[in-house]
MMTF fields as JSON, N, C-alpha, C and O atoms, coordinates in Angstrom:
{
  "mmtfVersion": "1.0.0",
  "mmtfProducer": "UNKNOWN",
  "numBonds": 519,
  "numAtoms": 520,
  "numGroups": 130,
  "numChains": 1,
  "numModels": 1,
  "chainsPerModel": [1],
  "groupsPerChain": [130],
  "chainIdList": ["A"],
  "bondAtomList": [4, 2, 8, 6, 12, 10, 16, 14, 20, 18, 24, 22, 28, 26, 32, 30, 36, 34, 40, 38, 44, 42, 48, 46, 52, 50, 56, 54, 60, 58, 64, 62, 68, 66, 72, 70, 76, 74, 80, 78, 84, 82, 88, 86, 92, 90, 96, 94, 100, 98, 104, 102, 108, 106, 112, 110, 116, 114, 120, 118, 124, 122, 128, 126, 132, 130, 136, 134, 140, 138, 144, 142, 148, 146, 152, 150, 156, 154, 160, 158, 164, 162, 168, 166, 172, 170, 176, 174, 180, 178, 184, 182, 188, 186, 192, 190, 196, 194, 200, 198, 204, 202, 208, 206, 212, 210, 216, 214, 220, 218, 224, 222, 228, 226, 232, 230, 236, 234, 240, 238, 244, 242, 248, 246, 252, 250, 256, 254, 260, 258, 264, 262, 268, 266, 272, 270, 276, 274, 280, 278, 284, 282, 288, 286, 292, 290, 296, 294, 300, 298, 304, 302, 308, 306, 312, 310, 316, 314, 320, 318, 324, 322, 328, 326, 332, 330, 336, 334, 340, 338, 344, 342, 348, 346, 352, 350, 356, 354, 360, 358, 364, 362, 368, 366, 372, 370, 376, 374, 380, 378, 384, 382, 388, 386, 392, 390, 396, 394, 400, 398, 404, 402, 408, 406, 412, 410, 416, 414, 420, 418, 424, 422, 428, 426, 432, 430, 436, 434, 440, 438, 444, 442, 448, 446, 452, 450, 456, 454, 460, 458, 464, 462, 468, 466, 472, 470, 476, 474, 480, 478, 484, 482, 488, 486, 492, 490, 496, 494, 500, 498, 504, 502, 508, 506, 512, 510, 516, 514],
  "bondOrderList": [1, 1, 1, 1, 1, 1, 1, 1, 1, 1, 1, 1, 1, 1, 1, 1, 1, 1, 1, 1, 1, 1, 1, 1, 1, 1, 1, 1, 1, 1, 1, 1, 1, 1, 1, 1, 1, 1, 1, 1, 1, 1, 1, 1, 1, 1, 1, 1, 1, 1, 1, 1, 1, 1, 1, 1, 1, 1, 1, 1, 1, 1, 1, 1, 1, 1, 1, 1, 1, 1, 1, 1, 1, 1, 1, 1, 1, 1, 1, 1, 1, 1, 1, 1, 1, 1, 1, 1, 1, 1, 1, 1, 1, 1, 1, 1, 1, 1, 1, 1, 1, 1, 1, 1, 1, 1, 1, 1, 1, 1, 1, 1, 1, 1, 1, 1, 1, 1, 1, 1, 1, 1, 1, 1, 1, 1, 1, 1, 1],
  "groupList": [{"groupName": "MET", "atomNameList": ["N", "CA", "C", "O"], "elementList": ["N", "C", "C", "O"], "formalChargeList": [0, 0, 0, 0], "bondAtomList": [1, 0, 2, 1, 3, 2], "bondOrderList": [1, 1, 2], "singleLetterCode": "M", "chemCompType": "L-PEPTIDE LINKING"}, {"groupName": "LEU", "atomNameList": ["N", "CA", "C", "O"], "elementList": ["N", "C", "C", "O"], "formalChargeList": [0, 0, 0, 0], "bondAtomList": [1, 0, 2, 1, 3, 2], "bondOrderList": [1, 1, 2], "singleLetterCode": "L", "chemCompType": "L-PEPTIDE LINKING"}, {"groupName": "ASP", "atomNameList": ["N", "CA", "C", "O"], "elementList": ["N", "C", "C", "O"], "formalChargeList": [0, 0, 0, 0], "bondAtomList": [1, 0, 2, 1, 3, 2], "bondOrderList": [1, 1, 2], "singleLetterCode": "D", "chemCompType": "L-PEPTIDE LINKING"}, {"groupName": "ARG", "atomNameList": ["N", "CA", "C", "O"], "elementList": ["N", "C", "C", "O"], "formalChargeList": [0, 0, 0, 0], "bondAtomList": [1, 0, 2, 1, 3, 2], "bondOrderList": [1, 1, 2], "singleLetterCode": "R", "chemCompType": "L-PEPTIDE LINKING"}, {"groupName": "THR", "atomNameList": ["N", "CA", "C", "O"], "elementList": ["N", "C", "C", "O"], "formalChargeList": [0, 0, 0, 0], "bondAtomList": [1, 0, 2, 1, 3, 2], "bondOrderList": [1, 1, 2], "singleLetterCode": "T", "chemCompType": "L-PEPTIDE LINKING"}, {"groupName": "GLY", "atomNameList": ["N", "CA", "C", "O"], "elementList": ["N", "C", "C", "O"], "formalChargeList": [0, 0, 0, 0], "bondAtomList": [1, 0, 2, 1, 3, 2], "bondOrderList": [1, 1, 2], "singleLetterCode": "G", "chemCompType": "PEPTIDE LINKING"}, {"groupName": "VAL", "atomNameList": ["N", "CA", "C", "O"], "elementList": ["N", "C", "C", "O"], "formalChargeList": [0, 0, 0, 0], "bondAtomList": [1, 0, 2, 1, 3, 2], "bondOrderList": [1, 1, 2], "singleLetterCode": "V", "chemCompType": "L-PEPTIDE LINKING"}, {"groupName": "SER", "atomNameList": ["N", "CA", "C", "O"], "elementList": ["N", "C", "C", "O"], "formalChargeList": [0, 0, 0, 0], "bondAtomList": [1, 0, 2, 1, 3, 2], "bondOrderList": [1, 1, 2], "singleLetterCode": "S", "chemCompType": "L-PEPTIDE LINKING"}, {"groupName": "GLU", "atomNameList": ["N", "CA", "C", "O"], "elementList": ["N", "C", "C", "O"], "formalChargeList": [0, 0, 0, 0], "bondAtomList": [1, 0, 2, 1, 3, 2], "bondOrderList": [1, 1, 2], "singleLetterCode": "E", "chemCompType": "L-PEPTIDE LINKING"}, {"groupName": "HIS", "atomNameList": ["N", "CA", "C", "O"], "elementList": ["N", "C", "C", "O"], "formalChargeList": [0, 0, 0, 0], "bondAtomList": [1, 0, 2, 1, 3, 2], "bondOrderList": [1, 1, 2], "singleLetterCode": "H", "chemCompType": "L-PEPTIDE LINKING"}, {"groupName": "TYR", "atomNameList": ["N", "CA", "C", "O"], "elementList": ["N", "C", "C", "O"], "formalChargeList": [0, 0, 0, 0], "bondAtomList": [1, 0, 2, 1, 3, 2], "bondOrderList": [1, 1, 2], "singleLetterCode": "Y", "chemCompType": "L-PEPTIDE LINKING"}, {"groupName": "ALA", "atomNameList": ["N", "CA", "C", "O"], "elementList": ["N", "C", "C", "O"], "formalChargeList": [0, 0, 0, 0], "bondAtomList": [1, 0, 2, 1, 3, 2], "bondOrderList": [1, 1, 2], "singleLetterCode": "A", "chemCompType": "L-PEPTIDE LINKING"}, {"groupName": "PHE", "atomNameList": ["N", "CA", "C", "O"], "elementList": ["N", "C", "C", "O"], "formalChargeList": [0, 0, 0, 0], "bondAtomList": [1, 0, 2, 1, 3, 2], "bondOrderList": [1, 1, 2], "singleLetterCode": "F", "chemCompType": "L-PEPTIDE LINKING"}, {"groupName": "TRP", "atomNameList": ["N", "CA", "C", "O"], "elementList": ["N", "C", "C", "O"], "formalChargeList": [0, 0, 0, 0], "bondAtomList": [1, 0, 2, 1, 3, 2], "bondOrderList": [1, 1, 2], "singleLetterCode": "W", "chemCompType": "L-PEPTIDE LINKING"}, {"groupName": "ASN", "atomNameList": ["N", "CA", "C", "O"], "elementList": ["N", "C", "C", "O"], "formalChargeList": [0, 0, 0, 0], "bondAtomList": [1, 0, 2, 1, 3, 2], "bondOrderList": [1, 1, 2], "singleLetterCode": "N", "chemCompType": "L-PEPTIDE LINKING"}, {"groupName": "CYS", "atomNameList": ["N", "CA", "C", "O"], "elementList": ["N", "C", "C", "O"], "formalChargeList": [0, 0, 0, 0], "bondAtomList": [1, 0, 2, 1, 3, 2], "bondOrderList": [1, 1, 2], "singleLetterCode": "C", "chemCompType": "L-PEPTIDE LINKING"}, {"groupName": "PRO", "atomNameList": ["N", "CA", "C", "O"], "elementList": ["N", "C", "C", "O"], "formalChargeList": [0, 0, 0, 0], "bondAtomList": [1, 0, 2, 1, 3, 2], "bondOrderList": [1, 1, 2], "singleLetterCode": "P", "chemCompType": "L-PEPTIDE LINKING"}, {"groupName": "ILE", "atomNameList": ["N", "CA", "C", "O"], "elementList": ["N", "C", "C", "O"], "formalChargeList": [0, 0, 0, 0], "bondAtomList": [1, 0, 2, 1, 3, 2], "bondOrderList": [1, 1, 2], "singleLetterCode": "I", "chemCompType": "L-PEPTIDE LINKING"}, {"groupName": "GLN", "atomNameList": ["N", "CA", "C", "O"], "elementList": ["N", "C", "C", "O"], "formalChargeList": [0, 0, 0, 0], "bondAtomList": [1, 0, 2, 1, 3, 2], "bondOrderList": [1, 1, 2], "singleLetterCode": "Q", "chemCompType": "L-PEPTIDE LINKING"}, {"groupName": "LYS", "atomNameList": ["N", "CA", "C", "O"], "elementList": ["N", "C", "C", "O"], "formalChargeList": [0, 0, 0, 0], "bondAtomList": [1, 0, 2, 1, 3, 2], "bondOrderList": [1, 1, 2], "singleLetterCode": "K", "chemCompType": "L-PEPTIDE LINKING"}],
  "groupTypeList": [0, 1, 2, 2, 3, 4, 5, 6, 4, 7, 8, 5, 9, 2, 10, 11, 5, 8, 12, 6, 13, 7, 11, 2, 14, 14, 3, 12, 5, 13, 14, 11, 1, 1, 5, 15, 8, 16, 5, 5, 16, 2, 6, 7, 16, 10, 11, 11, 16, 11, 3, 11, 17, 2, 1, 7, 5, 1, 16, 16, 11, 10, 17, 9, 17, 5, 11, 1, 2, 1, 12, 17, 8, 8, 14, 17, 8, 10, 11, 3, 3, 1, 17, 3, 11, 5, 6, 16, 4, 8, 1, 9, 6, 10, 16, 5, 11, 6, 9, 5, 12, 2, 1, 11, 5, 8, 7, 7, 17, 5, 11, 18, 11, 6, 18, 5, 7, 3, 11, 11, 1, 19, 3, 12, 1, 0, 11, 3, 19, 17],
  "groupIdList": [1, 2, 3, 4, 5, 6, 7, 8, 9, 10, 11, 12, 13, 14, 15, 16, 17, 18, 19, 20, 21, 22, 23, 24, 25, 26, 27, 28, 29, 30, 31, 32, 33, 34, 35, 36, 37, 38, 39, 40, 41, 42, 43, 44, 45, 46, 47, 48, 49, 50, 51, 52, 53, 54, 55, 56, 57, 58, 59, 60, 61, 62, 63, 64, 65, 66, 67, 68, 69, 70, 71, 72, 73, 74, 75, 76, 77, 78, 79, 80, 81, 82, 83, 84, 85, 86, 87, 88, 89, 90, 91, 92, 93, 94, 95, 96, 97, 98, 99, 100, 101, 102, 103, 104, 105, 106, 107, 108, 109, 110, 111, 112, 113, 114, 115, 116, 117, 118, 119, 120, 121, 122, 123, 124, 125, 126, 127, 128, 129, 130],
  "secStructList": [7, 7, 7, 6, 6, 6, 6, 6, 6, 1, 7, 7, 7, 1, 1, 6, 6, 1, 1, 1, 1, 7, 2, 2, 2, 2, 2, 2, 2, 2, 2, 2, 2, 2, 1, 1, 7, 6, 6, 7, 6, 6, 7, 7, 6, 6, 6, 7, 4, 4, 4, 7, 1, 7, 7, 6, 6, 7, 7, 7, 3, 3, 3, 3, 3, 3, 6, 6, 1, 6, 6, 2, 2, 2, 2, 2, 2, 2, 2, 2, 2, 2, 2, 2, 6, 6, 7, 7, 3, 3, 3, 3, 3, 3, 6, 6, 7, 7, 6, 6, 4, 4, 4, 7, 6, 6, 1, 2, 2, 2, 2, 2, 2, 2, 2, 2, 2, 2, 2, 2, 2, 2, 2, 2, 2, 2, 2, 2, 7, 7],
  "xCoordList": [12.735, 12.866, 12.422, 13.226, 11.142, 10.581, 10.366, 10.308, 10.248, 9.875, 10.746, 10.682, 11.56, 12.466, 11.73, 12.329, 10.447, 9.673, 9.174, 8.734, 9.233, 8.775, 9.617, 10.844, 8.949, 9.632, 10.268, 10.845, 10.169, 10.761, 9.656, 9.542, 8.847, 7.783, 6.392, 5.397, 6.322, 5.018, 4.721, 5.615, 3.432, 3.036, 3.584, 3.71, 3.903, 4.38, 3.255, 2.088, 3.606, 2.662, 2.805, 3.915, 1.703, 1.757, 2.622, 3.216, 2.698, 3.439, 4.556, 5.626, 4.324, 5.313, 6.553, 6.465, 7.693, 8.952, 9.529, 10.488, 8.962, 9.471, 10.521, 11.213, 10.637, 11.535, 12.46, 12.009, 13.697, 14.733, 15.107, 16.246, 14.173, 14.469, 13.558, 12.345, 14.152, 13.387, 13.446, 14.158, 12.696, 12.728, 14.138, 14.561, 14.868, 16.248, 17.151, 17.958, 17.013, 17.778, 17.429, 18.304, 16.158, 15.69, 16.271, 16.729, 16.25, 16.825, 18.314, 18.796, 19.033, 20.456, 20.67, 21.54, 19.871, 20.003, 19.75, 20.506, 18.672, 18.369, 19.421, 19.792, 19.897, 20.936, 22.189, 22.833, 22.528, 23.707, 23.514, 24.449, 22.319, 22.052, 21.986, 22.588, 21.256, 21.004, 22.122, 22.288, 22.889, 23.922, 23.357, 24.052, 22.095, 21.435, 20.273, 19.971, 19.64, 18.504, 17.356, 17.034, 16.745, 15.591, 14.377, 14.317, 13.417, 12.172, 12.14, 11.119, 13.243, 13.296, 12.527, 12.065, 12.391, 11.563, 12.206, 11.493, 13.512, 14.19, 14.746, 15.779, 14.083, 14.553, 14.094, 12.915, 15.025, 14.745, 13.914, 14.128, 12.971, 12.224, 13.111, 12.718, 14.29, 15.225, 15.862, 16.33, 15.88, 16.356, 15.199, 15.335, 14.072, 12.889, 11.699, 11.022, 11.436, 10.373, 9.005, 8.201, 8.723, 7.431, 7.255, 6.133, 8.335, 8.271, 7.87, 7.554, 7.876, 7.516, 6.063, 5.195, 5.807, 4.453, 3.687, 2.551, 4.3, 3.646, 4.292, 5.485, 3.514, 4.03, 3.613, 3.966, 2.874, 2.419, 3.612, 4.628, 3.464, 4.522, 5.603, 6.509, 5.524, 6.523, 6.258, 5.132, 7.29, 7.092, 6.262, 6.059, 5.787, 5.023, 5.788, 7.017, 5.038, 5.65, 5.166, 3.993, 6.081, 5.776, 6.313, 7.509, 5.449, 5.85, 5.393, 4.215, 6.33, 5.903, 6.513, 7.624, 5.735, 6.104, 5.536, 4.45, 6.267, 5.749, 4.85, 5.124, 3.803, 2.837, 3.451, 2.908, 4.577, 5.226, 6.468, 7.216, 6.672, 7.808, 7.527, 6.395, 8.532, 8.406, 7.847, 7.165, 8.134, 7.764, 6.35, 5.976, 5.56, 4.238, 3.375, 2.819, 3.256, 2.367, 2.858, 2.062, 4.165, 4.68, 4.579, 4.371, 4.72, 4.594, 3.156, 2.913, 2.212, 0.801, 0.415, -0.263, 0.836, 0.514, 1.142, 0.502, 2.376, 3.036, 2.332, 2.124, 1.966, 1.227, -0.103, -0.497, -0.791, -2.061, -1.853, -2.636, -0.814, -0.529, -0.152, -0.545, 0.602, 0.948, -0.308, -0.466, -1.194, -2.436, -3.26, -3.779, -3.38, -4.137, -3.508, -4.2, -2.194, -1.494, -1.554, -1.007, -2.21, -2.346, -1.178, -1.05, -0.327, 0.826, 0.393, -0.145, 0.619, 0.308, 1.091, 2.321, 0.366, 0.986, 0.458, -0.747, 1.368, 1.017, 1.533, 2.686, 0.674, 1.067, 0.721, -0.412, 1.715, 1.519, 1.959, 3.105, 1.043, 1.339, 1.346, 0.365, 2.453, 2.609, 2.363, 3.155, 1.262, 0.907, 2.014, 2.591, 2.292, 3.259, 4.713, 5.595, 4.983, 6.362, 6.999, 6.355, 8.282, 9.068, 9.969, 10.008, 10.683, 11.622, 12.654, 13.223, 12.887, 13.891, 13.415, 14.218, 12.123, 11.624, 11.909, 12.08, 11.961, 12.173, 13.616, 13.911, 14.504, 15.89, 16.058, 17.084, 15.036, 15.044, 14.355, 13.255, 15.004, 14.435, 14.045, 13.222, 14.628, 14.28, 12.937, 12.381, 12.407, 11.067, 10.045, 10.312, 8.879, 7.874, 7.397, 7.188, 7.224, 6.755, 7.837, 7.532, 9.09, 10.189, 10.327, 10.53, 10.217, 10.299, 9.136, 9.317, 7.955, 6.779, 7.004, 6.673, 7.559, 7.817, 8.85, 8.677, 9.913, 10.953, 10.386, 10.648, 9.615, 9.01, 8.067, 8.053, 7.293, 6.379, 7.102, 6.68, 8.186, 8.922, 9.629, 9.698, 10.152, 10.791, 9.765, 10.037, 8.599, 7.542, 7.086, 6.841, 6.971, 6.572, 7.627, 7.292, 8.881, 9.962, 9.921, 10.074, 9.716, 9.634, 8.462, 8.609, 7.299, 6.136, 6.417, 6.097, 7.011, 7.3, 8.295, 8.129, 9.318, 10.333, 9.774, 10.084, 8.973, 8.391, 7.403, 7.266, 6.724, 5.78, 6.509, 5.924, 7.761, 8.547, 9.241, 9.774, 9.226, 9.918, 9.195, 7.971, 9.95, 9.353, 9.714, 9.317],
  "yCoordList": [-7.528, -7.52, -6.161, -5.235, -6.052, -4.797, -4.787, -3.725, -5.973, -6.063, -7.096, -8.288, -6.622, -7.514, -8.527, -9.497, -8.31, -9.214, -10.452, -11.405, -10.46, -11.603, -12.833, -12.81, -13.876, -15.125, -15.132, -16.138, -14.009, -13.912, -13.772, -14.584, -12.732, -12.492, -12.674, -12.654, -12.853, -13.023, -14.51, -15.356, -14.797, -16.181, -16.659, -15.882, -17.925, -18.506, -18.672, -18.434, -19.074, -19.293, -20.758, -21.289, -21.404, -22.83, -23.162, -24.238, -22.25, -22.543, -21.562, -21.96, -20.297, -19.277, -19.424, -19.704, -19.231, -19.284, -20.687, -20.893, -21.622, -22.992, -23.26, -24.278, -22.338, -22.539, -21.338, -20.198, -21.565, -20.593, -19.714, -19.775, -18.894, -17.987, -18.342, -18.14, -18.869, -19.348, -18.346, -17.344, -18.629, -17.782, -17.745, -16.708, -18.865, -18.88, -17.964, -17.221, -18.016, -17.107, -15.66, -14.794, -15.407, -14.055, -13.529, -12.388, -14.353, -13.958, -13.639, -12.637, -14.474, -14.237, -12.907, -12.121, -12.661, -11.428, -10.186, -9.217, -10.224, -9.072, -8.889, -7.761, -9.98, -9.892, -9.241, -8.417, -9.623, -9.041, -7.546, -6.764, -7.15, -5.74, -4.911, -3.841, -5.411, -4.637, -4.719, -3.811, -5.805, -6.018, -6.53, -6.546, -6.95, -7.514, -8.379, -8.422, -9.056, -9.893, -9.047, -8.003, -9.479, -8.76, -8.929, -9.838, -8.033, -8.127, -7.316, -7.285, -6.654, -5.851, -4.548, -4.212, -3.823, -2.611, -1.39, -0.451, -1.371, -0.153, -0.226, 0.38, -0.955, -1.066, 0.159, 0.513, 0.788, 2.007, 1.707, 0.69, 2.586, 2.424, 2.633, 2.265, 3.213, 3.345, 1.994, 1.792, 1.081, -0.279, -1.193, -2.044, -1.018, -1.863, -0.954, -0.496, -0.688, 0.259, -0.051, 0.863, -1.294, -1.648, -1.009, -0.913, -0.58, 0.062, 1.538, 2.148, 2.119, 3.534, 3.745, 2.942, 4.819, 5.152, 5.848, 5.48, 6.842, 7.651, 7.374, 7.62, 6.864, 6.56, 7.609, 7.498, 8.614, 9.635, 10.393, 10.584, 10.816, 11.586, 10.76, 11.313, 9.444, 8.603, 8.585, 8.827, 8.298, 8.234, 7.001, 6.113, 6.947, 5.774, 4.485, 4.45, 3.428, 2.139, 1.052, 0.999, 0.203, -0.994, -2.168, -2.229, -3.091, -4.252, -5.5, -5.644, -6.405, -7.724, -8.781, -8.646, -9.832, -10.861, -12.196, -12.258, -13.255, -14.592, -15.019, -14.708, -15.716, -16.141, -17.095, -17.256, -17.729, -18.646, -18.041, -18.735, -16.762, -16.056, -15.794, -15.483, -15.916, -15.623, -14.219, -13.978, -13.297, -11.903, -11.56, -10.387, -12.541, -12.274, -11.421, -10.414, -11.797, -11.078, -9.651, -8.712, -9.49, -8.155, -7.251, -6.046, -7.808, -7.003, -6.563, -5.415, -7.46, -7.105, -6.044, -5.073, -6.222, -5.26, -3.896, -2.863, -3.891, -2.617, -1.92, -0.708, -2.676, -2.093, -1.515, -0.431, -2.227, -1.739, -0.418, 0.518, -0.348, 0.876, 2.03, 3.171, 1.745, 2.784, 3.342, 4.556, 2.453, 2.87, 3.736, 4.777, 3.316, 4.097, 5.463, 6.412, 5.564, 6.837, 7.712, 8.815, 7.235, 8.013, 7.899, 8.708, 6.91, 6.706, 5.845, 4.756, 6.316, 5.483, 4.163, 4.161, 3.058, 1.759, 0.69, 0.583, -0.094, -1.29, -2.491, -2.517, -3.483, -4.736, -5.878, -5.995, -6.719, -7.888, -9.126, -9.223, -10.063, -11.328, -12.415, -12.591, -13.143, -14.191, -15.558, -16.017, -16.21, -17.511, -18.548, -18.636, -19.318, -20.406, -19.993, -20.849, -18.7, -18.219, -18.134, -17.781, -18.469, -18.454, -17.221, -16.459, -17.029, -15.927, -15.994, -17.053, -14.874, -14.805, -15.286, -15.395, -15.578, -16.092, -15.141, -15.582, -13.863, -12.864, -12.848, -12.207, -13.543, -13.641, -14.717, -14.788, -15.548, -16.595, -16.049, -16.479, -15.103, -14.414, -15.319, -14.945, -16.509, -17.42, -18.105, -18.696, -18.033, -18.57, -17.527, -16.327, -17.975, -17.015, -16.11, -14.916, -16.659, -15.849, -14.869, -13.737, -15.3, -14.398, -13.273, -12.118, -13.603, -12.585, -11.609, -10.412, -12.094, -11.242, -10.26, -9.08, -10.74, -9.878, -8.805, -7.643, -9.188, -8.223, -7.19, -5.996, -7.639, -6.714, -5.74, -4.546, -6.25, -5.399, -4.36, -3.205, -4.754, -3.79, -2.746, -1.58, -3.144, -2.168, -1.184, 0.013, -1.685, -0.814, 0.18, 1.348, -0.282, 0.61, 1.679, 2.851, 1.297, 2.269, 3.317, 4.51, 2.871, 3.802, 4.761, 5.963, 4.243, 5.108, 6.123, 7.302, 5.68, 6.58, 7.666, 8.835, 7.271, 8.252, 9.213, 10.404, 8.724, 9.587, 10.575, 11.693, 10.186, 11.085, 12.267, 13.336, 12.081, 13.124, 14.036, 15.086, 13.622, 14.388, 15.705, 15.738, 16.774, 18.106, 18.601, 19.701],
  "zCoordList": [-1.231, 0.218, 0.737, 0.85, 1.051, 1.532, 3.039, 3.659, 3.625, 5.033, 5.74, 5.44, 6.68, 7.413, 8.284, 8.746, 8.51, 9.369, 8.64, 9.283, 7.303, 6.529, 6.857, 6.759, 7.238, 7.565, 8.943, 9.355, 9.666, 10.998, 12.036, 12.954, 11.878, 12.85, 12.254, 12.977, 10.92, 10.29, 10.107, 10.137, 9.915, 9.685, 8.349, 7.402, 8.286, 7.053, 6.049, 6.362, 4.861, 3.781, 3.38, 3.356, 3.069, 2.757, 1.543, 1.487, 0.571, -0.655, -0.949, -1.409, -0.692, -1.035, -0.158, 1.037, -0.779, -0.051, 0.096, 0.84, -0.59, -0.529, -1.604, -1.567, -2.564, -3.7, -3.86, -3.749, -4.109, -4.433, -3.231, -2.768, -2.712, -1.607, -0.442, -0.502, 0.611, 1.767, 2.922, 2.854, 3.968, 5.168, 5.768, 6.28, 5.71, 6.218, 5.395, 5.953, 4.054, 3.192, 3.51, 3.549, 3.734, 4.013, 5.323, 5.393, 6.341, 7.637, 7.466, 7.995, 6.741, 6.503, 5.772, 6.147, 4.727, 3.949, 4.787, 4.725, 5.575, 6.431, 7.52, 7.843, 8.08, 9.108, 8.523, 9.173, 7.282, 6.635, 6.38, 6.552, 5.974, 5.703, 6.979, 7.067, 7.961, 9.176, 10.203, 11.017, 10.17, 11.181, 12.488, 13.504, 12.471, 13.642, 13.152, 11.959, 14.084, 13.717, 13.166, 13.732, 12.083, 11.551, 12.457, 13.285, 12.28, 13.023, 14.294, 14.981, 14.626, 15.843, 15.697, 14.607, 16.787, 16.774, 16.124, 15.77, 15.955, 15.508, 14.091, 13.805, 13.203, 11.825, 11.037, 11.047, 10.366, 9.606, 8.358, 7.699, 8.034, 6.791, 5.556, 4.448, 5.735, 4.62, 4.284, 3.164, 5.236, 4.99, 4.61, 3.73, 5.267, 5.054, 4.741, 5.661, 3.47, 3.1, 3.692, 3.876, 3.989, 4.586, 5.961, 6.458, 6.569, 7.892, 7.8, 8.822, 6.606, 6.449, 6.841, 6.5, 7.55, 7.981, 6.857, 6.557, 6.244, 5.213, 3.862, 3.682, 2.914, 1.577, 0.551, -0.623, 0.975, 0.028, -0.54, 0.129, -1.784, -2.43, -3.089, -3.713, -2.962, -3.622, -5.126, -5.56, -5.925, -7.375, -7.756, -6.929, -8.995, -9.435, -9.177, -9.234, -8.892, -8.563, -9.511, -9.88, -9.888, -10.673, -9.874, -9.586, -9.517, -8.724, -9.449, -9.775, -9.701, -10.175, -9.267, -8.756, -9.093, -8.117, -8.558, -9.133, -8.288, -8.527, -7.379, -6.22, -7.693, -6.676, -5.651, -4.558, -5.993, -5.059, -4.397, -3.708, -4.61, -4.015, -2.534, -2.162, -1.71, -0.278, -0.048, 0.948, -0.963, -0.796, -1.264, -1.249, -1.676, -2.247, -1.322, -1.76, -0.074, 0.845, 1.105, 1.111, 1.319, 1.607, 0.383, 0.526, -0.814, -2.029, -2.269, -2.639, -2.063, -2.214, -1.187, -1.523, 0.048, 1.099, 0.816, 1.015, 0.357, 0.045, -1.117, -1.077, -2.147, -3.277, -2.803, -3.233, -1.924, -1.382, -0.643, -0.803, 0.151, 0.908, -0.017, 0.227, -1.072, -2.039, -2.698, -2.823, -3.114, -3.763, -2.814, -3.217, -1.569, -0.575, -0.328, 0.041, -0.532, -0.341, -1.59, -1.596, -2.647, -3.867, -4.823, -5.742, -4.625, -5.499, -6.688, -6.49, -7.925, -9.085, -9.001, -8.96, -8.976, -8.695, -9.636, -9.863, -10.176, -10.947, -10.178, -9.746, -10.009, -9.359, -10.3, -10.766, -10.574, -11.429, -10.657, -10.217, -10.501, -9.831, -10.895, -11.617, -10.991, -11.997, -11.365, -10.542, -11.752, -11.178, -11.403, -12.487, -10.372, -10.47, -10.497, -10.559, -10.45, -10.543, -9.159, -8.171, -9.126, -7.889, -7.867, -8.833, -6.776, -6.651, -7.78, -8.044, -8.432, -9.484, -10.845, -11.772, -10.985, -12.256, -13.411, -14.547, -13.138, -14.18, -14.69, -15.699, -14.003, -14.457, -15.522, -16.199, -15.656, -16.681, -17.922, -18.271, -18.584, -19.732, -20.879, -21.714, -20.931, -22.02, -21.791, -22.717, -20.563, -20.319, -20.739, -20.665, -21.179, -21.649, -20.515, -20.728, -19.317, -18.199, -17.742, -17.367, -17.772, -17.418, -18.43, -18.054, -19.708, -20.755, -20.648, -20.865, -20.32, -20.148, -18.994, -19.111, -17.896, -16.741, -17.067, -16.702, -17.746, -18.109, -19.072, -18.928, -20.047, -21.005, -20.279, -20.579, -19.339, -18.578, -17.742, -17.689, -17.09, -16.256, -17.108, -16.721, -18.256, -19.148, -19.712, -19.813, -20.073, -20.598, -19.528, -19.828, -18.287, -17.197, -16.971, -16.797, -16.972, -16.786, -17.893, -17.632, -19.121, -20.247, -20.062, -20.282, -19.659, -19.422, -18.33, -18.482, -17.231, -16.118, -16.532, -16.186, -17.266, -17.686, -18.732, -18.7, -19.639, -20.68, -20.068, -20.564, -19.014, -18.364, -17.719, -17.547, -17.368, -16.711, -17.73, -17.373, -18.997, -20.046, -20.283, -20.404, -20.347, -20.551, -21.931, -22.316]
}
């Protein structure tokens, strides 16, 4: 959940967000976090990172997302913005995967995603080791 406007003020997607986490779930989640309706003009980038103007100087980012997840568009856009800001960024899109697919570790695609995120974390932490 990077952008409170997803499913509220943005155009829908023909397939993404139809399974597990819907636009209604998203609106509820953002409303609970913000204490008001999402999509308004005064949402802090500390709550919704997609609202940040300048992404330069952020630490390396690893993003994985299922192609059928409601968050697909906002994750791709955020990764694009990170890359343009010079932030080392990895983006992995898993075809056919829905929101939360990585929690199903017994599936091959879920295990692949978990292994990829752990490997990225290890690389990022080892790079900082002095």
